[in-house]
GUVEX-290441 format. One record per residue (C-alpha): x negated, y negated, z negated; residue in one letter. Coordinates in steps of 0.2 Angstrom, whole numbers, padded with zeros to 4 digits, always signed. Layout:
BEGIN
XYZA/...
This chain:
BEGIN
-0570-0417-0445M/-0581-0403-0444P/-0592-0399-0458T/-0610-0402-0459P/-0623-0386-0460V/-0635-0398-0470Y/-0635-0410-0484H/-0652-0420-0489A/-0659-0412-0506S/-0677-0416-0513I/-0690-0406-0522E/-0695-0412-0538G/-0714-0404-0542A/-0722-0416-0534Q/-0712-0431-0545H/-0714-0423-0561G/-0720-0438-0568A/-0703-0443-0572K/-0689-0435-0584S/-0677-0426-0575L/-0663-0438-0575A/-0676-0451-0569D/-0681-0439-0554F/-0660-0438-0551L/-0655-0457-0553A/-0670-0458-0538Y/-0665-0445-0530A/-0647-0454-0529K/-0652-0468-0524R/-0662-0463-0511S/-0649-0455-0502G/-0646-0437-0507A/-0633-0426-0510S/-0644-0414-0521G/-0658-0410-0529A/-0671-0395-0534Q/-0679-0400-0549P/-0694-0390-0554S/-0696-0378-0569N/-0707-0392-0579Y/-0690-0404-0578M/-0680-0391-0585L/-0694-0388-0602Q/-0689-0395-0618A/-0699-0395-0635A/-0695-0376-0639N/-0692-0369-0620G/-0678-0375-0608F/-0666-0388-0611K/-0650-0380-0612S/-0639-0374-0597A/-0626-0388-0602S/-0635-0402-0604E/-0645-0399-0587I/-0627-0398-0579K/-0623-0415-0587D/-0636-0422-0581T/-0633-0418-0562F/-0616-0422-0565A/-0617-0440-0571K/-0632-0441-0557A/-0617-0433-0543G/-0630-0422-0536L/-0627-0404-0534S/-0641-0391-0540L/-0650-0383-0526D/-0662-0372-0535G/-0676-0372-0545I/-0693-0375-0539S/-0704-0362-0547C/-0719-0362-0538H/-0733-0365-0552C/-0728-0351-0565P/-0727-0337-0554L/-0742-0343-0543W/-0751-0342-0560V/-0744-0323-0563H/-0752-0316-0549T/-0769-0326-0550T/-0771-0326-0569A/-0781-0308-0567W/-0796-0315-0555T/-0800-0328-0572G/-0798-0341-0561S/-0800-0360-0569P/-0787-0365-0555S/-0772-0359-0564I/-0776-0373-0580R/-0764-0388-0574P/-0750-0377-0572F/-0751-0368-0590I/-0752-0374-0608P/-0771-0379-0615A/-0769-0367-0629D/-0762-0354-0616V/-0776-0357-0603A/-0789-0354-0617K/-0783-0335-0618Q/-0789-0321-0609S/-0783-0315-0591P/-0772-0302-0597D/-0763-0314-0614K/-0760-0327-0597I/-0751-0314-0586E/-0740-0309-0601A/-0737-0328-0605W/-0734-0331-0588A/-0720-0316-0587E/-0711-0320-0602D/-0709-0338-0597Y/-0703-0333-0578L/-0689-0321-0586I/-0684-0335-0600R/-0681-0345-0585L/-0672-0332-0572F/-0661-0333-0589D/-0659-0352-0587L/-0656-0350-0569A/-0641-0336-0571A/-0634-0349-0585E/-0634-0362-0571L/-0626-0351-0557G/-0643-0354-0548V/-0649-0340-0536K/-0662-0346-0526I/-0678-0350-0533L/-0690-0355-0523P/-0709-0350-0527T/-0725-0341-0520F/-0735-0327-0526W/-0752-0329-0532G/-0771-0321-0526V/-0764-0301-0528A/-0776-0298-0514F/-0791-0307-0523G/-0800-0324-0516W/-0811-0315-0504E/-0794-0310-0494V/-0786-0326-0501A/-0799-0334-0487S/-0790-0326-0473G/-0810-0323-0466Y/-0818-0305-0471P/-0834-0312-0473W/-0840-0299-0484G/-0828-0286-0479F/-0813-0280-0484W/-0817-0262-0486A/-0833-0251-0489G/-0835-0233-0493G/-0829-0237-0512D/-0818-0249-0510F/-0801-0256-0501D/-0795-0272-0504L/-0780-0273-0494I/-0776-0255-0500K/-0781-0261-0520E/-0770-0277-0517G/-0756-0269-0512Q/-0756-0258-0530E/-0759-0273-0539R/-0745-0283-0533F/-0732-0268-0534V/-0737-0265-0552K/-0740-0284-0558K/-0723-0288-0549T/-0711-0275-0554A/-0705-0281-0571K/-0702-0298-0565I/-0693-0292-0548R/-0682-0280-0558K/-0676-0294-0570E/-0675-0306-0552A/-0663-0293-0546N/-0653-0290-0561A/-0647-0307-0561R/-0643-0309-0541G/-0659-0319-0540I/-0669-0323-0524V/-0688-0326-0527L/-0690-0335-0511C/-0710-0335-0506H/-0717-0352-0499E/-0728-0343-0485I/-0744-0353-0489H/-0762-0352-0486P/-0772-0345-0500G/-0756-0334-0508T/-0751-0318-0510G/-0743-0319-0491A/-0751-0330-0478M/-0742-0328-0463C/-0726-0317-0456A/-0734-0300-0455D/-0740-0301-0475D/-0726-0305-0480F/-0717-0290-0471N/-0730-0280-0477M/-0725-0286-0497L/-0707-0281-0493V/-0710-0263-0485K/-0723-0260-0500I/-0710-0264-0511C/-0697-0251-0503D/-0686-0266-0496G/-0683-0275-0513D/-0668-0286-0511K/-0678-0300-0522C/-0691-0304-0509L/-0682-0318-0501G/-0693-0334-0488V/-0695-0352-0493N/-0696-0358-0474A/-0708-0374-0473D/-0714-0378-0457P/-0729-0386-0463S/-0739-0374-0468H/-0740-0367-0450C/-0755-0374-0445W/-0767-0361-0442E/-0760-0351-0425G/-0745-0345-0429E/-0733-0357-0424S/-0716-0361-0436W/-0704-0353-0424E/-0715-0336-0422T/-0717-0335-0443R/-0698-0337-0445F/-0691-0328-0431L/-0701-0313-0439K/-0696-0315-0458V/-0679-0323-0451G/-0667-0310-0461P/-0675-0316-0477R/-0676-0334-0479V/-0665-0341-0492C/-0672-0356-0495A/-0678-0370-0483A/-0691-0383-0486H/-0692-0399-0473I/-0709-0407-0472K/-0720-0411-0456N/-0739-0412-0455F/-0752-0418-0441V/-0769-0411-0434I/-0783-0422-0432R/-0792-0413-0416P/-0809-0409-0419G/-0812-0407-0437M/-0812-0388-0447P/-0797-0385-0452L/-0805-0377-0469R/-0818-0389-0477M/-0824-0390-0495M/-0817-0408-0495N/-0803-0408-0509G/-0799-0427-0505N/-0784-0428-0493W/-0788-0442-0484P/-0803-0433-0475E/-0794-0418-0472R/-0789-0411-0455A/-0774-0406-0460M/-0763-0419-0465Q/-0745-0419-0473F/-0733-0434-0467V/-0718-0441-0468D/-0704-0433-0456L/-0702-0443-0442P/-0720-0446-0438S/-0728-0427-0438G/-0731-0413-0424D/-0713-0403-0428I/-0698-0407-0421N/-0688-0407-0435M/-0671-0405-0425Q/-0678-0390-0419R/-0683-0385-0435Y/-0666-0386-0441A/-0656-0377-0427E/-0670-0363-0430L/-0664-0361-0447L/-0647-0359-0439I/-0651-0348-0428Q/-0659-0335-0441I/-0646-0337-0455G/-0654-0347-0467Y/-0638-0360-0471P/-0626-0344-0470A/-0635-0334-0484R/-0639-0350-0495Y/-0620-0355-0494K/-0616-0336-0499Q/-0628-0335-0513A/-0624-0351-0520M/-0607-0354-0517G/-0607-0371-0506T/-0600-0379-0491A/-0618-0385-0484T/-0634-0379-0485A/-0650-0389-0493P/-0665-0397-0483L/-0676-0399-0495V/-0686-0415-0493V/-0702-0413-0498E/-0713-0426-0488A/-0729-0430-0495E/-0745-0441-0487S/-0763-0445-0491A/-0758-0464-0484H/-0741-0468-0490K/-0732-0471-0508D/-0723-0454-0511L/-0706-0462-0520D/-0707-0472-0501W/-0710-0457-0491T/-0699-0445-0502S/-0685-0458-0500A/-0690-0459-0483N/-0688-0442-0479G/-0671-0443-0488I/-0664-0454-0477A/-0670-0444-0461Y/-0662-0428-0465V/-0643-0437-0470R/-0645-0449-0454D/-0650-0437-0442H/-0648-0419-0448L/-0632-0416-0456T/-0623-0414-0441W/-0610-0400-0439P/-0614-0383-0431A/-0607-0379-0412A/-0592-0367-0415A/-0595-0360-0399G/-0605-0360-0383S/-0606-0378-0373F/-0600-0367-0360E/-0584-0360-0367D/-0571-0375-0359G/-0578-0373-0344M/-0566-0373-0330G/-0551-0373-0343A/
């Protein structure tokens, strides 16, 4: 029997109320073969759990460790300079009271210690996203106040800021063979494929700059096919998630109540994205091959991050795991379907 391309996995960040053991037990019950815990699930009273404890917990659950989600601390690191209170939910209360420079230094130290743990665990793939290195004006996506004038250039300043602030983190990641897989996402350090390719360019092609593919963030004009074809060689991680757009409603509004927003994350089977085509595109751009080479695995994870404003989180995630397991773990074509014609 041909080996499947993918296995069903699950992202841990949304399930942070569960301990690592409880999260893995839930993932196993739901039919997952692997899991991608958040950095918070790996924390202990004084730092992080030991690599041996984490490995034992995964072994007992019978699941593979499919990377570590560290979206929050890296976003904090490249956003702290703005002084935004929006970083506070992701850092200890005593750290949140410190100056932006000290918060940034704390996040840098935290991330390097996480890299050490990842290296000990044999994890080379860290899905994440870069923070607001270019400032909130640029992160708005609309030049309401203009981005350059006689004595300022927010894009150029942001480029210099990104290169400088991330230099040590990138150096430490490269030293451990780790790829930091940015989830191209509105309001982050790269909001579209061209933004991300610009980051790669200003960092002289740094090999640690990867992409975590997530099609559910392609809802403002750039299709998921356009985005991931443009950054294809850098895609080393993949979430699987779906969404719908309510017609006639503004995509950007000052309303944080998800049920009232135009863009809705939904369960995998009911959204606007064709999940089969997405999984096929990932093969076309080489994601499974890159992941398997980096992690030494037989299959690559499709990491379920199913969310809904209307359906229970555990139900939605379990439904997503079952969908991937039952519909997307097919073997890849060994050649063209034309090869046997006329034989």
